[in-house]
C-alpha positions, 0 to 999 in steps of 0.5 A: 219556413214559408211566408204567407202567400208564397207556396212551395212551387214559387220558392222552388222557382225562385231558388232555381232562378237564383242558382241558374243566374249565379252559375251562368254569371260566374264563368271561369276562364283559363290563362290565354283564353279568348273573352269579351270585356265589360264594354264588349271588346274582344280580349284575352284572359291574362294576369291582372298585372299584365293588363295596363288599362286595368292596372291604370284604372286600379291605380287611380287616386279615386275610383268611381262606381263605374271604375269599380264595376268595370274592374270587378266585371273584368275578372275572368278567373284565377291562376295560383290565387292570382286574378285573371282579367279580360284584357282588350286585345289592343291593350295587353301587357304592362311593365309591372314586376311579378309579385 
């Protein structure tokens, strides 16, 4: 199915662009790997519950759009279905119990 005025090469270019953007924006890291958080601070990819600043944002009574974006963009992988986040090096470790 083609729309009027859009030829096959334009569709191909659009599809390639979408696939490239999707693949390049989804970078899965492993536990302990170096990363950069959404505001450009270096950190480590660790379990969500171990990153106090991110847990604090998550636990706020009301999250702003910016909070939600920061949380989503902080994700860096999964470990046995548990979310890994890029936690700034100066703020790692919370005291949350293992779930």
